C-alpha positions, -999 to 999 in steps of 0.1 A, spaced: -413 147 440 -409 170 412 -372 174 420 -367 136 419 -384 135 385 -361 162 373 -331 144 383 -344 113 369 -348 132 335 -315 148 338 -299 113 342 -317 101 312 -308 129 288 -285 116 261 -258 142 257 -243 121 228 -273 135 207 -260 171 209 -221 163 212 -219 164 176 -233 198 174 -204 214 189 -182 218 159 -211 230 137 -219 258 164 -182 268 166 -182 271 124 -216 291 126 -203 314 154 -172 321 134 -194 331 104 -215 352 126 -184 370 138 -173 381 106 -208 391 94 -225 408 127 -210 433 151 -203 419 186 -204 438 218 -172 442 239 -183 420 267 -189 392 241 -156 398 225 -139 396 259 -154 360 263 -145 349 231 -107 362 234 -106 344 266 -123 313 250 -94 316 222 -66 316 248 -81 286 267 -86 268 236 -48 274 226 -39 261 262 -59 233 262 -45 221 228 -9 229 240 -16 205 271 -31 179 250 0 174 227 22 174 256 4 148 275 -3 129 244 15 95 244 22 97 206 12 119 177 -15 97 163 -34 97 198 -42 133 186 -50 124 151 -76 155 148 -48 180 155 -47 194 119 -83 198 118 -82 215 154 -54 239 140 -78 250 110 -107 256 133 -85 277 159 -68 295 130 -103 304 116 -117 314 147 -87 337 155 -88 354 123 -128 361 128 -118 375 162 -94 398 143 -121 407 120 -147 415 149 -120 433 169 -109 455 140 -145 465 133 -152 477 172 -117 491 175 -122 515 143 -157 524 153 -157 527 190 -116 532 196 -121 571 200 -143 567 230 -113 552 250 -90 525 259 -116 501 270 -143 507 243 -131 475 223 -133 454 255 -114 450 288 -91 422 273 -76 443 244 -74 474 269 -56 451 294 -31 437 270 -24 472 256 -19 487 291 -7 459 315 16 436 289 32 466 274 28 493 302 6 515 280 38 525 258 30 519 220 68 521 210 74 491 237 43 474 222 55 476 186 90 460 195 74 432 217 47 426 189 77 424 162 96 401 185 67 377 189 62 378 150 98 370 144 96 341 168 66 327 158 71 332 119 108 328 114 116 302 142 89 282 153 65 281 122 93 277 97 109 251 116 76 230 121 68 236 87 99 222 72 97 193 96 61 184 85 70 185 49 98 160 55 78 137 76 51 135 51 73 127 24 91 99 44 61 85 60 42 82 24 74 69 8 79 42 37 42 29 34 51 1 9 78 -11 32 57 -11 62 29 -28 44 53 -54 31 66 -60 64 31 -67 80 23 -92 53 58 -109 59 50 -110 97 13 -123 87 29 -151 61 54 -162 88 29 -163 114 40 -137 136 8 -121 139 -28 -128 135 -51 -117 104 -68 -92 130 -34 -78 142 -24 -73 105 -55 -54 96 -49 -31 129 -13 -25 119 -24 -17 83 -48 9 96 -23 24 116 1 27 88 -29 42 69 -37 68 96 -1 77 101 5 86 67 -32 104 65 -21 124 97 15 136 85 2 144 51 -26 166 68 -1 182 91 19 191 60 -10 213 49 -19 221 85 15 238 90 7 261 59 -24 273 82 -1 284 110 24 303 88 -3 320 70 -20 330 103 14 346 114 15 366 80 -19 377 85 -14 388 118 12 412 106 -8 425 79 -37 430 100 -17 449 126 -2 473 99 -36 479 83 -52 487 116 -28 512 126 -31 528 91 -69 525 91 -72 539 126 -49 570 119 -72 579 91 -104 575 109 -94 591 142 -79 623 122 -104 626 95 -137 615 110 -131 622 149 -108 652 144 -80 638 166 -45 650 164 -18 628 149 -4 621 184 -35 613 201 -48 592 169 -15 569 170 -14 566 206 -52 554 212 -54 533 178 -18 518 182 -24 509 217 -55 492 210 -41 476 177 -12 463 195 -35 449 224 -55 434 197 -24 419 180 -10 405 213 -44 388 222 -42 370 188 -5 363 185 -1 347 219 -29 319 213 -13 316 176 23 313 193 8 285 215 -5 266 186 29 270 166 46 255 196 20 225 199 25 221 159 62 219 163 61 195 194 37 173 178 56 169 147 90 164 165 76 138 187 88 103 184 61 78 176 65 60 209 36 54 234 55 78 261 45 108 276 68 139 265 78 145 301 87 111 307 105 108 273 124 140 283 134 130 318 147 96 307 167 111 279 179 144 297 179 134 333 216 117 332 234 123 366 267 126 351 252 154 327 240 176 354 270 170 376 293 184 347 269 213 342 269 220 380 306 222 378 306 246 348 279 270 366 300 266 400 332 278 381 313 307 364 296 317 398 331 322 415 344 345 388 347 382 400 321 404 388 295 375 379 264 371 397 275 346 424 241 341 439 222 330 408 251 309 393 258 291 425 222 285 437 215 268 401 246 248 405 236 236 437 203 227 423 218 204 396 240 188 421 208 180 443 192 169 411 220 147 399 219 129 433 183 125 435 184 109 396 213 87 407 195 75 437 164 65 417 185 46 390 202 27 421 168 18 437 156 7 401 185 -17 397 183 -29 434 145 -36 429 154 -57 397 180 -76 415 158 -83 445 141 -109 421 171 -133 426 172 -148 458 204 -159 475 212 -186 501 230 -179 536 263 -182 519 252 -155 492 250 -181 464 222 -175 438 193 -202 442 186 -222 412 156 -208 389 135 -235 400 142 -224 436 136 -189 429 96 -187 432 96 -148 424 117 -149 393 98 -143 360 91 -176 342 100 -178 306 70 -189 286 72 -223 270 75 -225 231 42 -238 218 42 -272 203 40 -271 167 9 -286 150 -3 -295 115 -16 -260 112 21 -247 110 22 -266 77 11 -242 52 -5 -257 19 14 -252 -15 -3 -226 -36 -13 -241 -69 -8 -209 -89 15 -182 -72 26 -147 -79 49 -128 -62 60 -92 -67 86 -68 -58 78 -39 -35 74 -13 -63 49 -33 -80 25 -32 -50 4 -3 -69 -7 -26 -94 -25 -49 -68 -35 -22 -47 -71 -11 -54 -68 19 -34 -37 32 -55 -58 24 -88 -42 -11 -93 -60 -31 -120 -41 -63 -118 -65 -82 -95 -95 -75 -120 -71 -84 -150 -64 -119 -133 -97 -125 -124 -107 -120 -162 -78 -143 -172 -90 -172 -146 -127 -166 -162 -116 -168 -197 -95 -198 -195 -120 -216 -173 -145 -212 -203 -118 -223 -229 -103 -251 -211 -134 -265 -197 -126 -266 -157 -124 -241 -131 -88 -225 -131 -76 -224 -93 -71 -189 -77 -40 -170 -79 -24 -163 -47 -5 -131 -48 20 -119 -21 49 -95 -20 84 -106 -17 111 -86 -4 138 -109 -18 128 -100 -53 141 -72 -72 118 -40 -68 103 -43 -102 106 -82 -107 73 -106 -105 74 -143 -105 49 -168 -113 50 -203 -98 30 -235 -102 28 -260 -73 57 -239 -60 79 -243 -90 88 -209 -108 77 -210 -145 80 -173 -153 94 -141 -142 101 -106 -157 108 -71 -148 81 -45 -157 75 -8 -147 43 -2 -132 43 36 -140 52 32 -177 36 12 -208 51 -17 -228 52 -9 -268 57 -42 -283 71 -46 -319 46 -68 -334 71 -75 -365 69 -44 -386 71 -7 -370 81 25 -390 105 38 -366 125 36 -331 109 49 -301 129 59 -268 127 39 -238 140 8 -216 144 -18 -242 131 -52 -232 114 -85 -244 78 -92 -243 76 -120 -214 47 -138 -229 57 -144 -267 93 -133 -267 87 -101 -289 109 -72 -289 96 -41 -268 105 -8 -254 89 6 -219 81 42 -226 65 70 -208 25 73 -207 28 105 -229 47 85 -254 16 63 -262 3 80 -293 39 84 -308 44 46 -304 10 38 -318 14 59 -348 48 42 -356 30 7 -353 39 -5 -319 12 -24 -299 10 -4 -263 -3 -24 -234 -1 -13 -196 18 -32 -170 -11 -49 -157 -18 -62 -189 17 -74 -195 13 -95 -163 -21 -109 -171 -10 -118 -206 21 -136 -192 2 -156 -165 -26 -165 -193 2 -179 -217 20 -197 -187 -15 -211 -176 -25 -222 -209 8 -241 -216 7 -257 -180 -30 -265 -181 -26 -302 -172 -7 -292 -140 -40 -274 -127 -64 -303 -131 -65 -327 -103 -89 -352 -89 -109 -326 -71 -114 -307 -104 -121 -340 -121 -147 -353 -96 -165 -317 -97 -166 -323 -136 -183 -356 -132 -208 -341 -107 -217 -315 -129 -221 -339 -159 -240 -362 -136 -269 -336 -132 -277 -340 -167 -265 -376 -177 -264 -396 -143 -266 -430 -161 -236 -422 -181 -216 -411 -153 -223 -440 -130 -212 -464 -156 -178 -450 -155 -161 -443 -121 -152 -465 -102 -169 -493 -122 -151 -492 -156 -119 -472 -145 -103 -454 -117 -107 -417 -111 -69 -415 -112 -69 -430 -148 -96 -406 -158 -76 -378 -145 -44 -389 -165 -66 -389 -196 -79 -355 -190 -42 -342 -181 -31 -358 -216 -56 -340 -234 -48 -306 -218 -11 -312 -222 -17 -316 -260 -37 -286 -259 -73 -300 -262 -99 -285 -243 -121 -308 -221 -153 -287 -226 -171 -317 -242 -172 -339 -211 -203 -360 -223 -182 -371 -253 -151 -377 -232 -169 -398 -208 -189 -418 -235 -157 -427 -252 -139 -438 -218 -172 -459 -212 -167 -475 -246 -129 -480 -246 -120 -483 -209 -131 -521 -205 -108 -528 -235 -77 -513 -222 -65 -493 -191 -36 -476 -209 -38 -436 -205 -23 -432 -240 -44 -453 -260 -76 -440 -241 -63 -403 -249 -57 -412 -287 -94 -426 -288 -108 -396 -267 -90 -373 -294 -106 -392 -324 -139 -386 -308 -133 -350 -303 -118 -346 -339 -141 -319 -350 -139 -297 -318 -99 -300 -322 -103 -291 -360 -125 -261 -353 -101 -247 -323 -71 -250 -350 -83 -237 -384 -114 -218 -373 -131 -206 -405 -106 -219 -429 -123 -236 -459 -94 -265 -457 -70 -275 -432 -31 -266 -442 -8 -296 -432 29 -302 -428 37 -339 -434 66 -362 -432 79 -377 -464 72 -416 -465 108 -425 -460 112 -406 -428 80 -416 -415 92 -453 -420 125 -446 -403 108 -431 -373 84 -463 -373 115 -483 -371 132 -465 -344 97 -467 -323 97 -502 -327 134 -504 -317 125 -482 -286 100 -507 -278 120 -538 -280 155 -528 -273 152 -492 -255 164 -475 -288 152 -442 -301 155 -416 -325 193 -410 -336 202 -373 -320 212 -358 -355 182 -370 -371 161 -355 -344 180 -321 -345 173 -320 -384 136 -328 -378 132 -302 -352 149 -273 -374 128 -283 -402 97 -282 -381 107 -248 -366 113 -233 -402 78 -247 -415 61 -235 -385 73 -199 -386 66 -201 -426 28 -206 -416 29 -181 -390 41 -155 -418 13 -166 -437 -14 -161 -415 -23 -197 -411 -20 -226 -382 9 -251 -382 -2 -285 -383 18 -318 -384 -1 -345 -398 12 -380 -392 4 -415 -384 -14 -425 -352 16 -443 -338 38 -414 -341 14 -386 -332 18 -387 -294 58 -393 -295 60 -362 -319 36 -339 -299 57 -344 -268 90 -340 -289 77 -306 -301 56 -293 -273 84 -269 -256 106 -268 -289 83 -259 -319 61 -230 -306 22 -233 -319 25 -266 -338 -5 -291 -337 4 -326 -342 -25 -344 -356 -31 -383 -367 -48 -393 -400 -79 -406 -380 -82 -372 -362 -91 -353 -397 -129 -353 -402 -143 -369 -432 -157 -338 -443 -127 -316 -439 -102 -311 -468 -65 -310 -460 -39 -289 -480 -4 -300 -480 20 -271 -477 53 -285 -467 70 -320 -466 97 -325 -440 124 -350 -452 126 -340 -489 
């Protein structure tokens, strides 16, 4: 009964609770070995454990399918290296303290390596130890270290390309979101692994150097202690302590060599899911190669004076191996060919008659899920600009774009749609592109590791860098290094980082194209929000008085002309009043603008006591009225030469106002306002076109220029 109870308790014991204590126990044991003296029998056990650990690590590396399957290898190297150095300290202590008592005073393992491996001859031991050091340090460790360094560099450099390839496959529908997350994790783990291996190779190199220095120190220290403290003569002292030191060094260097070889194997492995043995057999075991090698060995074996038996025996083995490999290849080909059935005449059966033939999967029928909706706002970046949008690399563009959306939403009066960001391999590495409804509205070349020094109009000198143009406002600018920031600011430049350049450009474009961002969904949301407070007002508008589409057109007209729609209560009240009289969007827009005149003037002139305006001379205004009437009656319009002169004059007047630090406002009649607003929208930057009815009664105007004089 007690035995059964003990068995049940043994099965119920959760070994996972103590599994994590193994590494901590090893670290504490290493610390104890450095501080506390160890008895010889315990030192034998630890040396044996060190050899066993190196063999286990070596075999795990050989049988791993790919390097990433042994991702903890750099940590294992560190622990094994520190363990071996701690054993060197412990063995040095016992060799120097007890070495004069005999060869086995430092333990059976050290004595065995000193007697059996090198035959008790310390001169032979020195030569063997030196050869092992040369192999380990100059051949294996040096090569593995160089490969680790190059692998780490190329792995880190290829990370952006691999991430973009994953995004491209995801966008193309080749992989799912879960598969994309898994592949991104593999790319990150691979970079971490090879980066760690670059550092771990330095552990192996340092361990090889430490082994040589420890041997020299032990021999010198043993001679001094043996001759001074224990009165041994020189020949006895050098024989005893040299044999023990070499035995100690060999015990440590053999596991060190095994780990060095394991390091070299794992950094030279291809990242394929194939065991090393299978990989080598597939690539080396070529029958033709084996036959040629056997022929060469056979010729060498019949040369007089050569060891005939060894060469001819190995030649025969290679012939047998080549024959065996060739037979395996033929069997494989026959096995593959047996899937094709033939009739009694030897003719191949049709695929429909071949029951064992693999059936190609039917292509899946496409559906509406394969039709991707168009992004309202899109931002595409070249691969060198990925750090701008990657938070793990310190990218700030995402937070900047979120701030731009919040600011514009508050200023314009509706929620700006989210910005869909993706990388585009077809773009140049430093190019970004902004699109609205799939149409490109702006693009520019930037440098994520530099800053843009913008010339605001007056600077006190030039600065070295890559000359460019500010994409948002067209100002002259220079891309400078980060350390040039203070110099540029002292010369009068405005210095901004690359993320700010993109965010400012995006904000400028969204402001100019705000009318394209508002649709039926946004308009309905605005009405729903207003209905929470003014339900009766909203109920009387849509759909009784006017359709939602007509209201959307009015709101888009306001945004197109730079008027915010924050005051939805006033807008809806005006539409409720005027919509029964006219459904013309232009007429309704003009009525809403008059209702919003105080808000419009406030946004234009801020705190100015009066409103500076540009006017048209009466003759020119009368001429434009006649052109408008002709356009309505006979399809005429403004004469091209006159339109060009008006445009040039308005540009000059607007620039003059900008230099004076005042807004540029064109004041005209209500009939001409909408026409001139559209005429100057994209040709005269920063010009506001107002009608006489849109000037509040309490606002004074000041004429600063008259066009047509």
